[in-house]
TILUMPA-286295 format. One record per residue (C-alpha): residue number from 1; residue in three letters; x, y, z. Coordinates in nm, 3 decimals, decimal comma, always signed. Example, Ala and Ser with C-alpha at 12.3 -4.5 7.8 and 13.67 -1.06 7.14 Angstrom:
<rs>
     i    aa      east     north        up
     1   Ala    +1,230    -0,450    +0,780
     2   Ser    +1,367    -0,106    +0,714
</rs>
This chain:
<rs>
     i    aa      east     north        up
     1   Met   +10,456    +8,083   +11,919
     2   Gly   +10,531    +8,462   +11,989
     3   Arg   +10,467    +8,648   +12,306
     4   Arg   +10,088    +8,592   +12,272
     5   Arg   +10,145    +8,237   +12,246
     6   Arg   +10,184    +8,012   +12,549
     7   Thr   +10,441    +7,700   +12,593
     8   Arg   +10,189    +7,436   +12,681
     9   Glu   +10,244    +7,226   +13,033
    10   Asp   +10,090    +6,930   +12,905
    11   Ala   +10,181    +6,569   +12,885
    12   Ser   +10,010    +6,233   +12,869
    13   Ser    +9,806    +6,096   +13,128
    14   Trp    +9,848    +5,756   +13,012
    15   Thr   +10,200    +5,601   +13,163
    16   Cys   +10,214    +5,300   +12,942
    17   Leu   +10,313    +5,562   +12,646
    18   Asn   +10,643    +5,572   +12,860
    19   Arg   +10,598    +5,984   +12,803
    20   Ile   +10,651    +6,275   +13,019
    21   Val   +10,343    +6,270   +13,293
    22   Glu   +10,248    +6,581   +13,410
    23   Arg    +9,939    +6,588   +13,584
    24   Ala    +9,690    +6,888   +13,619
    25   Asp    +9,607    +7,008   +13,992
    26   His    +9,238    +6,896   +14,073
    27   Glu    +9,171    +7,220   +14,280
    28   Gln    +8,851    +7,368   +14,417
    29   Thr    +8,514    +7,326   +14,232
    30   Ser    +8,367    +7,629   +14,093
    31   Pro    +8,043    +7,768   +14,181
    32   Ala    +7,700    +7,664   +14,082
    33   Leu    +7,638    +7,678   +13,764
    34   Asn    +7,377    +7,965   +13,639
    35   Ala    +7,124    +7,802   +13,388
    36   Asn    +7,143    +8,044   +13,177
    37   Val    +7,547    +7,975   +13,090
    38   Asn    +7,739    +7,732   +12,946
    39   Val    +7,900    +7,430   +13,102
    40   Thr    +8,190    +7,190   +13,103
    41   Gln    +8,545    +7,151   +12,910
    42   Pro    +8,852    +6,957   +12,917
    43   Glu    +9,229    +6,945   +13,076
    44   Thr    +9,548    +7,006   +12,943
    45   Gln    +9,700    +6,650   +12,872
    46   Arg    +9,874    +6,494   +12,594
    47   Thr   +10,209    +6,368   +12,509
    48   Trp   +10,500    +6,593   +12,475
    49   Gln   +10,504    +6,533   +12,107
    50   Asp   +10,172    +6,730   +12,052
    51   Ala   +10,327    +6,996   +12,270
    52   Ala   +10,614    +7,051   +12,054
    53   Arg   +10,386    +7,000   +11,741
    54   Arg   +10,217    +7,396   +11,857
    55   Ser   +10,412    +7,543   +12,136
    56   Val   +10,739    +7,687   +11,981
    57   Pro   +10,742    +8,052   +11,924
    58   Ile   +10,693    +8,202   +11,570
    59   Phe   +10,574    +8,558   +11,625
    60   Asp   +10,594    +8,827   +11,872
    61   Gly   +10,222    +8,887   +11,837
    62   Lys   +10,280    +9,239   +11,683
    63   Val   +10,159    +9,385   +11,387
    64   His   +10,434    +9,385   +11,157
    65   Asp   +10,467    +9,599   +10,816
    66   Gly   +10,631    +9,321   +10,582
    67   Thr   +10,967    +9,478   +10,617
    68   Ala   +11,144    +9,270   +10,830
    69   Ala   +11,092    +8,937   +11,032
    70   Pro   +10,948    +8,938   +11,343
    71   Pro   +11,220    +8,869   +11,658
    72   Pro   +11,210    +8,510   +11,852
    73   Ala   +11,003    +8,557   +12,100
    74   Asn   +11,027    +8,345   +12,470
    75   Pro   +10,714    +8,214   +12,583
    76   Thr   +10,581    +8,373   +12,859
    77   Thr   +10,347    +8,241   +13,151
    78   Thr   +10,028    +8,352   +13,207
    79   Ser    +9,950    +8,538   +13,558
    80   Thr    +9,865    +8,377   +13,905
    81   Arg    +9,512    +8,219   +13,906
    82   Ala    +9,325    +8,452   +14,127
    83   Ala    +9,250    +8,349   +14,487
    84   Thr    +8,851    +8,321   +14,461
    85   Thr    +8,650    +8,305   +14,199
    86   Ser    +8,390    +8,563   +14,111
    87   Thr    +8,074    +8,526   +14,078
    88   Arg    +8,007    +8,791   +13,778
    89   Ala    +8,242    +8,907   +13,540
    90   Thr    +8,258    +9,246   +13,402
    91   Thr    +8,313    +9,298   +13,035
    92   Thr    +8,527    +9,614   +12,841
    93   Leu    +8,511    +9,668   +12,488
    94   Val    +8,852    +9,858   +12,374
    95   Thr    +8,791   +10,020   +12,064
    96   Ser    +9,012   +10,159   +11,811
    97   Thr    +8,928   +10,524   +11,982
    98   Thr    +8,994   +10,423   +12,337
    99   Arg    +9,292   +10,194   +12,434
   100   Ala    +9,391   +10,001   +12,135
   101   Ala    +9,726   +10,089   +11,970
   102   Pro    +9,708   +10,243   +11,601
   103   Pro    +9,783   +10,041   +11,312
   104   Pro   +10,110   +10,071   +11,130
   105   Ala   +10,123   +10,267   +10,831
   106   Thr   +10,092    +9,975   +10,601
   107   Thr    +9,821    +9,799   +10,795
   108   Thr    +9,493    +9,964   +10,762
   109   Ala    +9,194    +9,866   +10,973
   110   Ala    +8,972    +9,645   +10,791
   111   Ala    +8,623    +9,737   +10,695
   112   Pro    +8,311    +9,517   +10,801
   113   Pro    +8,312    +9,214   +10,566
   114   Thr    +8,083    +9,245   +10,284
   115   Thr    +7,828    +8,962   +10,213
   116   Gly    +7,798    +8,751    +9,879
   117   Gly    +7,753    +8,424    +9,756
   118   Ala    +7,592    +8,176    +9,983
   119   Tyr    +7,595    +8,070   +10,336
   120   Val    +7,769    +7,722   +10,385
   121   Lys    +7,546    +7,432   +10,455
   122   Thr    +7,514    +7,054   +10,498
   123   Asn    +7,350    +6,867   +10,242
   124   Gly    +7,321    +6,494   +10,359
   125   Leu    +7,671    +6,353   +10,422
   126   Leu    +7,855    +6,619   +10,213
   127   Phe    +7,909    +7,008   +10,252
   128   Asn    +7,741    +7,277   +10,010
   129   Ile    +7,979    +7,561    +9,928
   130   Asp    +7,842    +7,807    +9,663
   131   Gly    +7,585    +7,540    +9,555
   132   Val    +7,842    +7,291    +9,517
   133   Ser    +7,784    +6,931    +9,697
   134   Lys    +8,129    +6,752    +9,740
   135   Tyr    +8,436    +6,645    +9,900
   136   Phe    +8,643    +6,984    +9,979
   137   Pro    +9,043    +6,989   +10,031
   138   Gly    +9,160    +7,282   +10,342
   139   Thr    +9,436    +7,340   +10,578
   140   Asn    +9,477    +7,485   +10,872
   141   Cys    +9,664    +7,835   +10,953
   142   Tyr    +9,651    +7,980   +11,328
   143   Trp    +9,904    +8,273   +11,274
   144   Cys    +9,684    +8,381   +11,000
   145   Ser    +9,461    +8,540   +11,237
   146   Val    +9,704    +8,576   +11,579
   147   Gly   +10,049    +8,578   +11,403
   148   Gly   +10,064    +8,972   +11,384
   149   Leu   +10,056    +8,962   +10,967
   150   Ser   +10,031    +9,283   +10,755
   151   Asn    +9,772    +9,293   +10,504
   152   Ala   +10,026    +9,220   +10,241
   153   Asp   +10,116    +8,922   +10,381
   154   Thr    +9,756    +8,815   +10,453
   155   Asp    +9,671    +8,857   +10,119
   156   Leu    +9,961    +8,696    +9,991
   157   Val    +9,822    +8,398   +10,160
   158   Phe    +9,456    +8,380   +10,043
   159   Asn    +9,572    +8,424    +9,734
   160   Asn    +9,769    +8,108    +9,722
   161   Leu    +9,476    +7,948    +9,889
   162   Lys    +9,271    +8,028    +9,610
   163   Ala    +9,501    +7,971    +9,347
   164   Asn    +9,589    +7,607    +9,507
   165   Gly    +9,225    +7,533    +9,515
   166   Leu    +9,213    +7,524    +9,901
   167   Lys    +8,863    +7,604    +9,970
   168   Ile    +8,855    +7,598   +10,360
   169   Leu    +9,080    +7,765   +10,643
   170   Arg    +9,060    +7,696   +11,004
   171   Val    +9,197    +8,020   +11,233
   172   Trp    +9,240    +8,088   +11,569
   173   Gly    +8,942    +8,295   +11,651
   174   Phe    +9,086    +8,337   +11,999
   175   Asn    +9,389    +8,511   +12,150
   176   Asp    +9,340    +8,581   +12,558
   177   Val    +9,585    +8,727   +12,783
   178   Asn    +9,592    +8,753   +13,148
   179   Ser    +9,718    +9,119   +13,121
   180   Ile    +9,719    +9,381   +12,833
   181   Pro   +10,039    +9,347   +12,629
   182   Gly   +10,301    +9,611   +12,496
   183   Ser   +10,156    +9,853   +12,206
   184   Asn   +10,059    +9,726   +11,911
   185   Thr   +10,058    +9,373   +12,048
   186   Val    +9,804    +9,170   +11,881
   187   Trp    +9,549    +9,028   +12,137
   188   Phe    +9,163    +8,944   +12,186
   189   Gln    +9,058    +8,930   +12,530
   190   Asn    +9,206    +9,020   +12,880
   191   His    +9,113    +8,778   +13,168
   192   Ala    +9,120    +8,992   +13,513
   193   Ala    +8,922    +8,870   +13,841
   194   Ser    +8,780    +9,244   +13,828
   195   Gly    +8,684    +9,205   +13,485
   196   Ser    +8,746    +9,083   +13,124
   197   Thr    +8,799    +9,319   +12,825
   198   Ile    +8,716    +9,234   +12,441
   199   Asn    +8,944    +9,416   +12,218
   200   Thr    +8,814    +9,540   +11,926
   201   Gly    +9,049    +9,798   +11,827
   202   Ala    +9,351    +9,802   +11,531
   203   Asn    +9,552    +9,514   +11,768
   204   Gly    +9,220    +9,302   +11,837
   205   Leu    +8,953    +9,179   +11,640
   206   Gln    +9,004    +9,410   +11,377
   207   Arg    +9,316    +9,180   +11,257
   208   Leu    +9,051    +8,914   +11,219
   209   Asp    +8,827    +9,155   +11,033
   210   Tyr    +9,079    +9,160   +10,768
   211   Val    +9,114    +8,790   +10,763
   212   Val    +8,758    +8,768   +10,691
   213   Gln    +8,772    +9,011   +10,432
   214   Ala    +9,071    +8,828   +10,251
   215   Ala    +8,851    +8,519   +10,283
   216   Glu    +8,537    +8,700   +10,115
   217   Arg    +8,780    +8,842    +9,846
   218   Thr    +8,922    +8,516    +9,746
   219   Gly    +8,604    +8,285    +9,790
   220   Val    +8,788    +8,069   +10,095
   221   Lys    +8,558    +7,963   +10,398
   222   Leu    +8,679    +8,025   +10,725
   223   Ile    +8,640    +7,763   +11,072
   224   Ile    +8,689    +7,997   +11,347
   225   Asn    +8,681    +7,883   +11,706
   226   Phe    +8,649    +8,050   +12,021
   227   Val    +8,898    +7,863   +12,321
   228   Asn    +9,185    +7,684   +12,340
   229   Asn    +9,216    +7,346   +12,528
   230   Trp    +9,562    +7,412   +12,537
   231   Asp    +9,750    +7,706   +12,712
   232   Asp    +9,877    +7,834   +12,357
   233   Tyr    +9,725    +8,193   +12,285
   234   Gly    +9,556    +8,161   +12,645
   235   Gly    +9,341    +7,932   +12,652
   236   Ile    +9,121    +7,760   +12,935
   237   Lys    +9,407    +7,863   +13,131
   238   Ala    +9,363    +8,207   +13,072
   239   Tyr    +8,974    +8,194   +13,194
   240   Thr    +9,097    +7,980   +13,526
   241   Asn    +9,396    +8,246   +13,636
   242   Ala    +9,095    +8,529   +13,642
   243   Tyr    +8,819    +8,315   +13,788
   244   Gly    +8,961    +8,070   +13,952
   245   Gly    +8,881    +7,671   +13,946
   246   Thr    +9,076    +7,399   +13,724
   247   His    +9,117    +7,305   +13,374
   248   Gln    +8,827    +7,026   +13,431
   249   Thr    +8,585    +7,263   +13,641
   250   Trp    +8,607    +7,579   +13,376
   251   Tyr    +8,275    +7,432   +13,209
   252   Thr    +8,110    +7,477   +13,517
   253   Asn    +8,240    +7,820   +13,635
   254   Thr    +7,956    +8,059   +13,590
   255   Ala    +8,192    +8,354   +13,575
   256   Ala    +8,397    +8,186   +13,326
   257   Gln    +8,120    +8,065   +13,128
   258   Ala    +7,965    +8,420   +13,106
   259   Gln    +8,281    +8,595   +12,988
   260   Tyr    +8,311    +8,292   +12,709
   261   Arg    +7,965    +8,394   +12,611
   262   Arg    +8,037    +8,733   +12,599
   263   Phe    +8,316    +8,694   +12,381
   264   Val    +8,129    +8,441   +12,146
   265   Gln    +7,880    +8,732   +12,087
   266   Ala    +8,137    +8,980   +12,018
   267   Val    +8,272    +8,785   +11,757
   268   Val    +7,999    +8,627   +11,610
   269   Ser    +7,782    +8,953   +11,590
   270   Arg    +8,051    +9,091   +11,325
   271   Tyr    +8,003    +8,829   +11,073
   272   Thr    +7,673    +8,704   +11,089
   273   Thr    +7,597    +8,786   +10,752
   274   Ser    +7,955    +8,693   +10,593
   275   Lys    +7,938    +8,422   +10,354
   276   Ala    +8,295    +8,361   +10,433
   277   Ile    +8,242    +8,179   +10,741
   278   Phe    +8,229    +7,790   +10,703
   279   Ala    +8,164    +7,693   +11,060
   280   Trp    +8,171    +7,841   +11,401
   281   Glu    +8,363    +7,607   +11,670
   282   Leu    +8,310    +7,608   +12,019
   283   Ala    +8,673    +7,497   +12,114
   284   Asn    +8,991    +7,387   +11,993
   285   Glu    +9,032    +7,011   +12,127
   286   Pro    +8,804    +7,006   +12,418
   287   Arg    +8,917    +6,751   +12,673
   288   Cys    +8,780    +6,711   +13,019
   289   Asn    +9,056    +6,450   +13,186
   290   Gly    +8,896    +6,221   +13,436
   291   Cys    +8,550    +6,369   +13,372
   292   Asn    +8,205    +6,193   +13,298
   293   Thr    +8,157    +6,234   +12,948
   294   Asp    +7,841    +6,425   +13,037
   295   Val    +8,067    +6,756   +13,149
   296   Ile    +8,165    +6,829   +12,779
   297   Phe    +7,844    +6,696   +12,643
   298   Asn    +7,626    +6,945   +12,848
   299   Trp    +7,851    +7,268   +12,776
   300   Ala    +7,896    +7,165   +12,408
   301   Lys    +7,485    +7,122   +12,390
   302   Ser    +7,449    +7,494   +12,591
   303   Ala    +7,710    +7,676   +12,405
   304   Ser    +7,600    +7,540   +12,052
   305   Glu    +7,240    +7,665   +12,101
   306   Tyr    +7,385    +7,983   +12,216
   307   Val    +7,567    +8,035   +11,934
   308   Lys    +7,286    +7,937   +11,718
   309   Ser    +7,068    +8,184   +11,867
   310   Leu    +7,301    +8,458   +11,760
   311   Asp    +7,346    +8,326   +11,450
   312   Pro    +7,111    +8,060   +11,296
   313   Asn    +7,319    +8,140   +10,898
   314   His    +7,629    +7,947   +10,989
   315   Leu    +7,717    +7,571   +11,052
   316   Val    +7,849    +7,508   +11,427
   317   Thr    +8,107    +7,258   +11,527
   318   Leu    +8,240    +7,129   +11,837
   319   Gly    +8,646    +7,131   +11,708
   320   Asp    +8,713    +6,803   +11,912
   321   Glu    +8,992    +6,527   +11,823
   322   Gly    +8,745    +6,249   +11,785
   323   Leu    +8,871    +6,104   +12,125
   324   Gly    +8,618    +5,814   +12,275
   325   Ile    +8,474    +5,604   +12,030
   326   Ala    +8,401    +5,214   +12,024
   327   Gly    +8,589    +5,000   +11,803
   328   Asp    +8,978    +4,968   +11,925
   329   Ser    +9,132    +4,965   +12,300
   330   Ser    +9,412    +5,218   +12,222
   331   Tyr    +9,436    +5,487   +12,408
   332   Pro    +9,260    +5,720   +12,174
   333   Tyr    +8,913    +5,511   +12,135
   334   Gln    +8,912    +5,539   +12,531
   335   Phe    +8,659    +5,801   +12,713
   336   Gly    +8,926    +5,896   +12,983
   337   Glu    +8,966    +6,254   +12,849
   338   Gly    +8,602    +6,300   +12,884
   339   Thr    +8,466    +6,293   +12,516
   340   Asp    +8,239    +6,065   +12,381
   341   Phe    +8,202    +6,132   +11,948
   342   Ala    +7,887    +5,990   +11,887
   343   Lys    +7,741    +6,132   +12,202
   344   Asn    +7,875    +6,473   +12,136
   345   Leu    +7,746    +6,411   +11,772
   346   Ala    +7,389    +6,386   +11,838
   347   Ile    +7,331    +6,716   +11,969
   348   Asn    +7,078    +6,892   +11,720
   349   Thr    +7,306    +7,206   +11,730
   350   Leu    +7,617    +7,089   +11,624
   351   Asp    +7,597    +7,069   +11,235
   352   Phe    +7,918    +6,806   +11,140
   353   Gly    +8,180    +6,616   +11,343
   354   Thr    +8,536    +6,680   +11,344
   355   Phe    +8,861    +6,486   +11,437
   356   His    +9,196    +6,486   +11,427
   357   Leu    +9,462    +6,249   +11,379
   358   Tyr    +9,835    +6,245   +11,544
   359   Pro    +9,974    +5,882   +11,562
   360   Gly   +10,305    +6,004   +11,673
   361   Ser   +10,159    +6,187   +11,963
   362   Trp    +9,901    +5,909   +12,076
   363   Gly   +10,169    +5,626   +12,054
   364   Val   +10,010    +5,440   +11,774
   365   Ser   +10,098    +5,354   +11,403
   366   Tyr   +10,059    +5,565   +11,132
   367   Asp    +9,851    +5,287   +10,943
   368   Trp    +9,620    +5,287   +11,240
   369   Gly    +9,501    +5,623   +11,101
   370   Asn    +9,327    +5,453   +10,842
   371   Lys    +9,090    +5,273   +11,068
   372   Trp    +9,022    +5,626   +11,290
   373   Ile    +8,901    +5,755   +10,965
   374   Lys    +8,688    +5,497   +10,859
   375   Asp    +8,529    +5,451   +11,244
   376   His    +8,457    +5,838   +11,279
   377   Ala    +8,289    +5,839   +10,907
   378   Ala    +8,073    +5,521   +11,034
   379   Ala    +7,954    +5,737   +11,340
   380   Cys    +7,899    +6,018   +11,129
   381   Val    +7,684    +5,825   +10,884
   382   Ala    +7,500    +5,671   +11,174
   383   Ala    +7,433    +6,060   +11,293
   384   Gly    +7,344    +6,153   +10,931
   385   Lys    +7,590    +6,436   +10,941
   386   Pro    +7,906    +6,517   +10,758
   387   Cys    +8,265    +6,412   +10,923
   388   Phe    +8,556    +6,677   +10,905
   389   Phe    +8,885    +6,528   +10,907
   390   Glu    +9,001    +6,889   +11,057
   391   Glu    +9,377    +6,796   +11,148
   392   Tyr    +9,637    +6,574   +11,087
   393   Gly   +10,000    +6,529   +11,082
   394   Ala   +10,358    +6,365   +11,090
   395   Pro   +10,691    +6,561   +11,172
   396   Asn   +10,840    +6,382   +10,868
   397   Asn   +10,761    +6,168   +10,541
   398   His   +10,515    +6,361   +10,522
   399   Cys   +10,369    +6,246   +10,172
   400   Ala   +10,420    +5,902   +10,221
   401   Ile   +10,229    +5,903   +10,544
   402   Glu    +9,974    +6,182   +10,498
   403   Arg    +9,852    +6,090   +10,166
   404   Pro    +9,696    +5,709   +10,194
   405   Trp    +9,478    +5,923   +10,485
   406   Gln    +9,352    +6,126   +10,226
   407   Leu    +9,301    +5,858   +10,007
   408   Thr    +9,100    +5,684   +10,259
   409   Ser    +8,922    +5,973   +10,382
   410   Val    +8,791    +6,054   +10,030
   411   Ala    +8,665    +5,722    +9,963
   412   Thr    +8,498    +5,636   +10,284
   413   Pro    +8,090    +5,754   +10,275
   414   Gly    +8,016    +5,978   +10,597
   415   Met    +8,357    +6,174   +10,521
   416   Ala    +8,319    +6,505   +10,373
   417   Ala    +8,615    +6,746   +10,383
   418   Asp    +9,003    +6,715   +10,532
   419   Ala    +9,229    +6,987   +10,666
   420   Phe    +9,631    +6,921   +10,706
   421   Trp    +9,806    +7,047   +10,975
   422   Gln    +9,920    +7,286   +10,905
   423   Leu    +9,960    +7,565   +10,635
   424   Gly   +10,326    +7,702   +10,534
   425   Asp   +10,392    +7,985   +10,302
   426   Thr   +10,707    +8,241   +10,218
   427   Leu   +10,588    +8,575   +10,337
   428   Ser   +10,771    +8,957   +10,311
   429   Tyr   +11,013    +8,826   +10,597
   430   Gly   +11,057    +8,473   +10,537
   431   Lys   +10,890    +8,150   +10,551
   432   Ser   +10,624    +8,078   +10,819
   433   His   +10,669    +7,865   +11,137
   434   Asp   +10,803    +7,524   +11,087
   435   Asp   +10,666    +7,291   +11,379
   436   Gly   +10,791    +6,974   +11,161
   437   Asn   +10,409    +6,908   +11,062
   438   Thr   +10,410    +7,227   +10,775
   439   Ile   +10,348    +7,171   +10,457
   440   Tyr   +10,529    +7,480   +10,240
   441   Thr   +10,405    +7,585    +9,922
   442   Asn   +10,605    +7,486    +9,601
   443   Thr   +10,791    +7,190    +9,778
   444   Asp   +10,730    +6,818    +9,683
   445   Asp   +10,526    +6,769    +9,994
   446   Trp   +10,313    +7,039    +9,864
   447   Thr   +10,252    +6,883    +9,533
   448   Cys   +10,181    +6,544    +9,698
   449   Leu    +9,924    +6,648    +9,967
   450   Val    +9,781    +6,987    +9,817
   451   Thr    +9,847    +6,993    +9,405
   452   Asn    +9,746    +6,600    +9,363
   453   His    +9,491    +6,598    +9,601
   454   Val    +9,284    +6,897    +9,494
   455   Ala    +9,325    +6,789    +9,127
   456   Ala    +9,184    +6,402    +9,212
   457   Leu    +8,898    +6,592    +9,361
   458   Gly    +8,802    +6,777    +9,063
</rs>
């Protein structure tokens, strides 16, 4: 999906699914964990349909002025993993006055977001937004923050979200590389064994600034996450390339976790008083294939405590798929990917649970998804926390397949919000990327899954 979006080389480890299998290597262990640094994270293994879901290039990552379509880009691979694991990372901040490329004439640097309204809170098993406690609809738009959109296109997207009643938007807060790309290409963090660079310039976190500013203007609330389990836009692999170790040992790698925290601090500190933030998310779909569930649990506990120490105003969540939960013998219910939904949900500094749903990728039926929703809702009720149906999609028959999931979610106690994967819109250069799951504005699928859904919620 653009020069900064890596193609995942991930496949399901479950051979019974008769899908492509590609196991991650189990290399050297990481150095002993510093008690003051986070711990843990997952591994890249998933079925080929999942890889297809979000690994097709769409943008070249450059900031565009909206006069022409971004050229297609070939996925690139990250640089070779460093031979040794450094024990300490050095972080450089690239500001708009040093190494960051200047914005194009039609893209101005965003001012720090303003305050206004109230912070999003939980209210029992529901979310409270601007004083209202109810079930809220939303969507996902990774390309809104990392796709190099012009300010005009960003405004168009947020205006459409507001007009259509979609209150929550989930965006990528990460964009990791292992070498600094060409001028004016969007990237947030460069990892090298000699030290990491956080880009706060016009082609860096100022892109995220404008997204937050647009959200503030329109009343949309943002979920922003900090790292990807998958290789898209760098992910955990970008860290291991620089700091050594494997996907499984990333969470206990002292240097990698120290840099993760530096990046978290750099992002969170920009928006601690912004009412546009719905929640901070520790990772996108964290997994640790073959690991004891304590690995992700310990990391999530430490990382969420750290985020709360930086920003007690906003909600914090894990961002997991909900894998590992009692109730079924099928693959997603098992604990082999290192996650335990109920166990993680009990962490005091995680405010709500998240889960995703892709039956086509998991080797289960679409109807199976209704039980998946209900079982997670029951776990959230037991924990006394809201459940967010954070991602769901199907490659075709969107209305027939996904509308029943929405209805199940709305009707089930414990469920508080949903966000379909993914948003599609018509921008200055044409349609945004279609990964097969995309729901475009002004289509029959949009009427079914957005217009009718929002209207029914009132």
